[in-house]
LODO-362397 format. One line per 4 residues: number of its first residue (from 0); their letters; for each residue x, y, z of C-alpha. Coordinates in steps of 0.1 Angstrom, whole numbers, plus 5000, padded with zeros to 4 digits. Example, Ala and Ser with C-alpha at 12.3 -4.5 7.8 and 13.67 -1.06 7.14 Angstrom:
2
0> as> 5123:4955:5078  5137:4989:5071
This chain:
716
0> mkie> 5000:5001:5001  5014:5034:4989  5002:5067:4999  5009:5095:4972
4> mgan> 5022:5129:4982  5011:5144:4948  5041:5134:4928  5053:5159:4901
8> rrly> 5030:5186:4911  5015:5201:4882  5005:5231:4859  4978:5249:4829
12> lsef> 4954:5270:4794  4942:5272:4758  4924:5288:4726  4894:5285:4698
16> lclf> 4878:5286:4665  4847:5303:4647  4818:5297:4621  4802:5315:4590
20> lsif> 4769:5318:4576  4759:5332:4540  4776:5357:4516  4757:5379:4494
24> llgs> 4763:5402:4464  4783:5434:4472  4763:5459:4490  4741:5432:4506
28> plfs> 4745:5422:4542  4771:5398:4549  4752:5376:4571  4714:5368:4579
32> rvds> 4700:5357:4612  4696:5319:4609  4671:5303:4632  4675:5266:4620
36> kkdr> 4699:5246:4641  4710:5226:4613  4718:5256:4592  4744:5270:4617
40> lnfl> 4779:5268:4614  4800:5244:4635  4829:5261:4653  4863:5246:4659
44> liti> 4890:5266:4680  4925:5254:4680  4950:5267:4704  4986:5255:4703
48> dtlr> 5007:5263:4735  5040:5281:4732  5037:5286:4695  5058:5314:4678
52> pdrl> 5044:5327:4644  5077:5326:4629  5080:5288:4631  5051:5284:4608
56> scys> 5060:5287:4570  5029:5308:4563  5046:5335:4585  5081:5327:4575
60> sehl> 5098:5299:4557  5132:5306:4577  5129:5276:4600  5106:5247:4588
64> qtpn> 5078:5240:4567  5043:5235:4582  5021:5226:4552  4989:5217:4572
68> idsl> 4987:5249:4590  4998:5267:4560  4968:5249:4540  4945:5266:4566
72> aeqg> 4959:5299:4561  4955:5296:4523  4918:5291:4529  4912:5320:4552
76> alfl> 4925:5351:4568  4959:5352:4583  4966:5380:4608  5004:5393:4608
80> kafa> 5001:5413:4639  4981:5394:4666  4988:5399:4701  4984:5379:4735
84> htpm> 4975:5399:4766  4995:5376:4788  5026:5352:4781  5011:5325:4802
88> tlps> 4986:5295:4796  4960:5300:4820  4953:5336:4817  4957:5337:4780
92> hani> 4930:5309:4774  4910:5329:4800  4913:5360:4777  4903:5340:4747
96> llga> 4874:5323:4762  4860:5352:4780  4867:5379:4755  4884:5401:4783
100> tply> 4918:5409:4796  4929:5400:4831  4920:5436:4843  4884:5425:4840
104> hgvh> 4884:5388:4849  4913:5389:4875  4932:5358:4861  4967:5371:4861
108> dnsn> 4990:5339:4865  4989:5302:4859  4986:5297:4897  4969:5315:4924
112> fivr> 4938:5319:4902  4906:5304:4892  4882:5318:4866  4849:5325:4887
116> eefm> 4818:5308:4877  4797:5339:4871  4820:5351:4842  4803:5339:4809
120> nlgg> 4826:5320:4786  4825:5311:4749  4815:5275:4758  4786:5287:4780
124> hlks> 4775:5312:4754  4773:5288:4725  4758:5262:4747  4731:5287:4755
128> hgys> 4722:5288:4718  4720:5251:4713  4756:5240:4705  4771:5206:4716
132> taaf> 4803:5218:4733  4835:5199:4742  4870:5208:4750  4903:5183:4748
136> vgaf> 4931:5199:4765  4967:5188:4765  4984:5195:4798  4976:5204:4833
140> plds> 4976:5243:4831  4940:5241:4817  4928:5216:4842  4892:5216:4850
144> rfgl> 4899:5230:4886  4907:5261:4871  4873:5272:4860  4872:5272:4822
148> tqgf> 4848:5243:4822  4815:5264:4819  4793:5253:4791  4813:5224:4780
152> dvyd> 4794:5191:4777  4826:5174:4777  4858:5189:4792  4886:5160:4788
156> dnyg> 4916:5169:4808  4925:5134:4814  4964:5135:4810  4975:5113:4836
160> stss> 4987:5119:4874  5027:5120:4869  5054:5135:4848  5086:5117:4838
164> qefs> 5106:5142:4858  5101:5168:4886  5096:5204:4874  5078:5193:4842
168> yier> 5042:5197:4832  5018:5166:4830  5007:5166:4795  4995:5142:4766
172> raev> 5006:5144:4729  4988:5160:4703  4980:5128:4686  4961:5118:4719
176> vver> 4941:5150:4720  4930:5150:4684  4921:5114:4684  4898:5119:4715
180> alnw> 4884:5151:4700  4876:5131:4667  4859:5102:4687  4838:5129:4700
184> lddq> 4830:5144:4667  4818:5112:4654  4789:5111:4677  4777:5147:4668
188> ntpw> 4745:5154:4647  4738:5191:4659  4759:5221:4657  4789:5218:4676
192> flwi> 4818:5239:4693  4850:5220:4697  4881:5235:4713  4914:5216:4710
196> hcfd> 4945:5226:4729  4979:5211:4720  5006:5216:4744  5035:5198:4728
200> phqr> 5056:5231:4718  5060:5239:4756  5094:5233:4772  5108:5207:4777
204> ygpp> 5110:5202:4742  5108:5165:4733  5093:5156:4699  5086:5120:4688
208> epfk> 5102:5104:4660  5109:5109:4630  5108:5147:4642  5132:5141:4671
212> tqyk> 5160:5130:4646  5149:5154:4619  5152:5184:4642  5179:5171:4667
216> dhpy> 5196:5204:4668  5163:5223:4670  5138:5203:4692  5114:5231:4696
220> ngev> 5111:5233:4658  5105:5196:4660  5076:5198:4683  5060:5225:4660
224> ayvd> 5064:5202:4629  5049:5173:4650  5019:5194:4658  5014:5205:4622
228> ftlg> 5017:5166:4612  4990:5158:4638  4966:5187:4626  4970:5172:4592
232> klfa> 4950:5143:4607  4923:5166:4620  4920:5186:4586  4918:5155:4567
236> ylee> 4887:5143:4590  4870:5175:4583  4876:5172:4544  4866:5134:4545
240> ndln> 4834:5142:4564  4824:5173:4544  4827:5197:4575  4848:5223:4557
244> dntl> 4818:5236:4542  4800:5244:4576  4827:5251:4599  4843:5281:4614
248> ivft> 4879:5273:4623  4900:5297:4645  4936:5289:4650  4961:5305:4674
252> gdhg> 4987:5304:4701  4984:5312:4737  5017:5328:4736  5051:5326:4721
256> eslg> 5085:5314:4731  5118:5335:4738  5144:5309:4728  5170:5332:4742
260> qhee> 5157:5366:4727  5162:5394:4755  5181:5365:4774  5148:5349:4784
264> sthg> 5151:5312:4777  5114:5304:4775  5083:5326:4785  5062:5342:4813
268> yfgy> 5089:5364:4825  5089:5394:4800  5063:5408:4777  5085:5412:4745
272> nsti> 5072:5403:4712  5090:5369:4713  5063:5358:4739  5031:5378:4733
276> wvpl> 5032:5378:4694  5010:5349:4684  4996:5334:4650  4960:5338:4643
280> iisf> 4943:5322:4612  4904:5324:4608  4886:5304:4581  4850:5299:4572
284> pgik> 4829:5293:4539  4832:5320:4517  4857:5340:4532  4881:5359:4511
288> qgri> 4916:5348:4515  4941:5373:4527  4970:5386:4549  4959:5412:4573
292> gqnv> 4985:5436:4590  4964:5454:4615  4969:5450:4652  4945:5425:4667
296> shvd> 4944:5405:4701  4931:5373:4717  4900:5394:4731  4888:5400:4696
300> ifpt> 4882:5362:4689  4851:5360:4710  4832:5391:4693  4844:5379:4659
304> acdi> 4828:5344:4665  4795:5359:4674  4793:5382:4642  4803:5351:4620
308> lsle> 4777:5328:4638  4752:5356:4638  4749:5355:4677  4742:5386:4699
312> kpsh> 4776:5396:4719  4776:5395:4757  4780:5429:4770  4812:5423:4788
316> lqgv> 4833:5418:4756  4863:5440:4754  4876:5430:4720  4861:5440:4686
320> sllp> 4849:5418:4659  4876:5412:4633  4850:5407:4602  4855:5443:4590
324> aing> 4893:5439:4588  4885:5405:4570  4865:5422:4546  4891:5451:4539
328> kkla> 4880:5477:4562  4905:5494:4587  4896:5487:4624  4900:5516:4651
332> nrai> 4933:5526:4663  4929:5513:4699  4954:5503:4723  4960:5465:4732
336> yfes> 4969:5460:4768  4994:5432:4779  5010:5423:4811  5034:5399:4828
340> lyay> 5030:5396:4864  5044:5360:4870  5075:5373:4889  5052:5399:4908
344> ysrg> 5030:5372:4921  5056:5346:4928  5085:5367:4943  5072:5406:4948
348> wapl> 5093:5416:4920  5082:5446:4899  5050:5441:4879  5052:5446:4840
352> kgfi> 5024:5463:4823  5022:5480:4790  5001:5485:4756  5006:5483:4719
356> qgde> 4990:5511:4696  4998:5513:4661  5037:5510:4658  5042:5521:4693
360> kfid> 5048:5498:4722  5051:5511:4758  5063:5489:4788  5058:5504:4822
364> spip> 5083:5491:4846  5108:5508:4869  5132:5509:4840  5105:5519:4814
368> efyd> 5108:5507:4776  5095:5522:4744  5098:5505:4707  5089:5515:4674
372> lekd> 5076:5482:4661  5075:5493:4625  5113:5498:4625  5122:5474:4655
376> fdet> 5098:5448:4657  5122:5424:4676  5126:5453:4702  5164:5458:4702
380> knla> 5164:5496:4707  5150:5510:4737  5137:5544:4729  5123:5555:4763
384> etkk> 5150:5580:4771  5139:5601:4738  5103:5601:4747  5080:5621:4771
388> ldky> 5065:5592:4788  5041:5608:4809  5014:5607:4783  5021:5570:4778
392> rdrl> 5017:5564:4814  4985:5584:4814  4973:5563:4785  4979:5531:4802
396> akli> 4965:5542:4835  4933:5551:4816  4932:5517:4798  4937:5500:4831
400> eeqs> 4909:5520:4845  4887:5513:4817  4891:5475:4813  4891:5471:4853
404> sagg> 4860:5491:4856  4839:5467:4833  4843:5439:4858  4825:5461:4884
408> vdsk> 4849:5453:4911  4887:5451:4916  4903:5424:4902  4922:5413:4934
412> qkid> 4886:5412:4952  4872:5392:4922  4895:5362:4930  4875:5348:4960
416> rear> 4883:5312:4949  4921:5319:4943  4935:5283:4940  4972:5274:4943
420> eklq> 4984:5244:4922  5020:5239:4932  5031:5236:4895  5064:5219:4888
424> slgy> 5066:5239:4856  5102:5249:4849  5104:5280:4871  5070:5300:4870
428> istt> 5054:5288:4900  5036:5316:4918  5027:5319:4955  5002:5340:4976
432> sttr> 5023:5365:4994  5008:5393:5017  5041:5413:5018  5043:5425:4981
436> ketf> 5056:5460:4977  5036:5489:4968  5062:5511:4951  5093:5497:4932
440> tped> 5128:5508:4924  5150:5499:4894  5165:5474:4917  5132:5454:4916
444> dlkv> 5129:5457:4877  5129:5421:4858  5157:5433:4836  5179:5438:4867
448> llpy> 5168:5405:4884  5170:5383:4852  5204:5368:4864  5186:5350:4890
452> qdkl> 5158:5337:4869  5185:5326:4846  5203:5308:4873  5171:5290:4883
456> mkam> 5165:5280:4847  5201:5266:4845  5196:5247:4876  5166:5230:4861
460> gsyh> 5185:5223:4829  5213:5208:4850  5187:5186:4867  5171:5174:4835
464> kgki> 5204:5164:4821  5210:5143:4854  5237:5169:4868  5219:5169:4902
468> degi> 5249:5181:4922  5255:5211:4896  5219:5221:4901  5221:5221:4938
472> kilk> 5253:5243:4936  5235:5270:4916  5202:5268:4937  5227:5271:4969
476> eiva> 5241:5303:4953  5206:5319:4946  5195:5311:4983  5226:5328:4993
480> ered> 5221:5360:4975  5183:5362:4973  5166:5350:5006  5132:5362:4991
484> fnla> 5136:5336:4961  5110:5311:4973  5114:5287:4943  5152:5285:4951
488> ytyl> 5145:5268:4984  5116:5246:4971  5135:5235:4941  5167:5230:4962
492> atly> 5146:5206:4985  5132:5186:4957  5168:5180:4942  5179:5170:4977
496> keqn> 5153:5146:4978  5163:5130:4945  5196:5123:4964  5174:5109:4993
500> rlre> 5186:5138:5015  5153:5142:5030  5165:5158:5063  5184:5185:5044
504> aaei> 5156:5191:5022  5133:5196:5054  5160:5220:5068  5165:5242:5038
508> lrkg> 5127:5246:5037  5126:5255:5073  5151:5283:5064  5129:5293:5035
512> fenn> 5101:5295:5058  5119:5317:5083  5128:5340:5053  5095:5339:5035
516> pssy> 5068:5331:5063  5039:5341:5040  5049:5320:5010  5025:5294:5004
520> qiiv> 5047:5277:4980  5073:5271:5009  5048:5264:5035  5032:5236:5014
524> sfgl> 5066:5221:5004  5078:5223:5040  5048:5205:5054  5054:5179:5026
528> flte> 5090:5171:5036  5081:5171:5072  5057:5142:5064  5084:5126:5045
532> vgqy> 5109:5127:5075  5082:5113:5100  5074:5147:5117  5038:5144:5112
536> gaav> 5025:5166:5141  5047:5196:5126  5037:5188:5092  5000:5193:5102
540> dile> 5008:5226:5119  5026:5238:5090  5000:5228:5062  4971:5243:5084
544> kgla> 4992:5276:5081  4986:5272:5044  4951:5268:5047  4949:5304:5063
548> lmdy> 4965:5316:5031  4943:5295:5007  4919:5267:5014  4909:5261:4979
552> dpel> 4939:5242:4967  4932:5203:4964  4968:5193:4967  4972:5212:5000
556> wnyl> 4941:5192:5012  4958:5158:4998  4990:5167:5016  4972:5173:5048
560> gvay> 4954:5142:5044  4986:5124:5041  5001:5140:5072  4968:5130:5092
564> wkkg> 4971:5096:5079  5004:5091:5090  4998:5106:5122  4971:5080:5128
568> dfek> 4941:5105:5126  4922:5086:5101  4889:5106:5105  4907:5139:5098
572> aqea> 4926:5123:5069  4893:5112:5055  4879:5147:5056  4910:5161:5041
576> yera> 4910:5137:5013  4871:5145:5006  4878:5180:5007  4905:5176:4981
580> lsld> 4880:5156:4959  4852:5182:4963  4875:5208:4948  4889:5185:4921
584> hnyp> 4864:5156:4911  4891:5142:4887  4919:5140:4911  4934:5103:4907
588> iafn> 4960:5107:4936  4934:5118:4962  4911:5088:4951  4942:5065:4955
592> nlgs> 4951:5079:4989  4915:5078:5000  4914:5040:4990  4947:5035:5010
596> lyls> 4931:5050:5039  4899:5028:5039  4921:4997:5032  4942:5008:5064
600> vfli> 4908:5009:5084  4899:4974:5072  4933:4960:5082  4929:4973:5117
604> kkep> 4891:4970:5123  4883:4942:5099  4852:4962:5087  4841:4947:5051
608> karq> 4824:4982:5042  4859:4997:5045  4874:4971:5022  4847:4979:4996
612> kair> 4852:5017:4997  4889:5009:4993  4882:4989:4961  4858:5015:4950
616> nfkk> 4883:5045:4953  4912:5025:4938  4890:5018:4907  4881:5054:4905
620> aiel> 4918:5063:4904  4925:5038:4878  4896:5050:4858  4908:5085:4858
624> dpny> 4945:5074:4851  4950:5039:4836  4988:5044:4837  4990:5052:4875
628> pspy> 5006:5024:4891  4999:5030:4929  4959:5021:4927  4969:4990:4910
632> nglg> 4991:4981:4940  4964:4991:4966  4936:4971:4948  4959:4941:4947
636> gayr> 4962:4944:4983  4923:4947:4988  4916:4917:4964  4943:4897:4983
640> nagn> 4926:4903:5017  4891:4895:5000  4905:4862:4988  4907:4871:4950
644> iega> 4942:4859:4944  4939:4861:4907  4926:4897:4908  4955:4905:4933
648> iycw> 4981:4892:4908  4967:4908:4879  4967:4942:4895  5004:4936:4912
652> ekav> 5016:4926:4877  5001:4957:4863  5016:4980:4886  5051:4964:4880
656> elkp> 5045:4966:4843  5039:5003:4849  5068:5009:4874  5093:4980:4872
660> dfsf> 5110:4991:4903  5078:4994:4924  5089:4977:4957  5054:4966:4972
664> plyn> 5038:4948:4944  5074:4930:4936  5076:4916:4972  5037:4906:4972
668> lglv> 5039:4889:4939  5068:4869:4954  5046:4860:4983  5016:4851:4965
672> ylak> 5033:4830:4938  5053:4811:4967  5018:4803:4984  5005:4791:4951
676> gdkt> 5034:4768:4949  5050:4785:4918  5085:4788:4931  5099:4799:4897
680> qals> 5079:4830:4895  5082:4838:4930  5119:4836:4928  5119:4858:4899
684> yfsk> 5101:4887:4919  5121:4882:4951  5153:4883:4931  5141:4916:4914
688> ykem> 5132:4929:4949  5165:4920:4965  5184:4936:4935  5168:4969:4940
692> yyhs> 5162:4970:4979  5182:4945:4998  5208:4974:5008  5181:4994:5024
696> lsse> 5166:4966:5044  5172:4961:5083  5190:4930:5093  5158:4914:5101
700> gkdk> 5144:4923:5067  5173:4909:5049  5171:4876:5069  5135:4874:5059
704> ldtl> 5140:4878:5024  5168:4854:5021  5147:4828:5039  5120:4832:5012
708> iqkc> 5145:4830:4984  5160:4798:5000  5123:4784:5001  5120:4791:4965
712> rekt> 5151:4772:4956  5142:4742:4977  5130:4712:4957  5093:4701:4965
């Protein structure tokens, strides 16, 4: 039996597509109101995570060829200057699906935030007009717990429970996402809205073959090529099923990727065009193909879809319809707001906000920036010193006021369900802090503090290359120089854990807690490691401090359940697990842990109902994640105690198949095969167990294992 601590804590968001009705002669209305459901266009929204436009050959042929995405562009309108409002997955998808910026909906980062239920999103709007709706997402940043599920008949976020390494998102490949989406499409006979999100280009970059070999020197490009290949299957399905003639398609990226530009390795830190410039392609029956050079943004997708589908627009929308631009007209010269607040929320560093209007881009930070995008789209020359910036600051302040007031309340007040998912995401995990500064100096500017962010990324790179000692050295340097850098403490503790240095891990987190007493990330990690080293009472005390900061985090309740279980307080452990599941109904780790709890109760009290509940919870965990080994192990134990030996063997063998070094099922299989008289099989499992774990056994444990192995070798 194994209690899971929520291994590889996880991470989040996505984008959509549109439809078209009737085209008439010049001078006639472009659309007419359609009342019949079967005359409506379907709507396909495709969002690709971390996608730079210049990696698509319809934008630039410099890097690679993307023939399938190019074919979509050839059938529709390609926008040359489309911008995200945030360089992060969850807020970007909130911007798209809500048609409003973070100033309105209050979701500023991948963590700490949940989209509130009262905000109408695109799925809910189309559902209210009779559409069947489904979303298929590729990774944890868009997990159902973060509030984007409103209006979706199906919200498929079943990508598993664990990642291959720490500091990596839990994700599933584009082919799996598309296949599940096509299975859903097979069953549709009414107008539908389908959102497909592919996560693959996000770091870490690891395209499958043949793209891995073909792009071995540029794995990011390989990920993009793989996604293009996969979308070819989707587009072929639409063609084969005659859906192109009645489907609106919107294709975009949630944000870009720096790939070293401005010394940023990935995204989420700065707000340069390398991460907020995104592709946008819109296609629908009868559209006039073209390339459009006007500035547009993510919040324009929702109102554009409404116009194409001939639906009324919700009053909260902050974007504009792009149909006039598609039809050759000029849009108003408006300001497009953007922000990058990850470092502000995670470390209390200076916030970054700005706007793009025409060819002007203003970035408001302690060291302000101004760029002429017509001459310098890559932002290599900061012109701030040559400009009178007060008018740009005033314009930004007015923009913030206008877009914030649309929500009716301050964005901080709107986040009354702030959730904190402790994302193992490669360096942009946020934390709730009550001590963020109100004013900032140049010393707080992200450009000045970039070396520490860069060190963190180098440490994670060392870890992924197997150079754990090198990663530890870098993280210790950060801690010595920046006592406020909470991730340095939590990541350092995780690397210590990789080397089985659990007490050192707990100690570094103790130091981190002393220096950052309001850091939610440190509090939760500290509680987790105190549990690991057997200080269960102290773990409970620390984790309950986390509840005072944020009680809407299902993983916090899961960790608290583990601490209570280890402490022997089964009643409170059960309450904690059930609270976790009330916050996330699709949380296989919590179902597994609840199953383990009920099995413990059965073994102590011999209550058959407890065993039945254990079996039910283990099965639910397996249903949610068939590749999760722990519930197979627990279910095997429950079956063994119920006398179902063959069922137990099946489950334990499945657990070992999924995790060959899983100690509990290896040992249990040896015992059960020995009891059946199959000494050959028993010896095989005991030998594997001895090879892996003999060195860590007590003298008594070694003697017992040796005795069992000797019995296996004795002739009958």
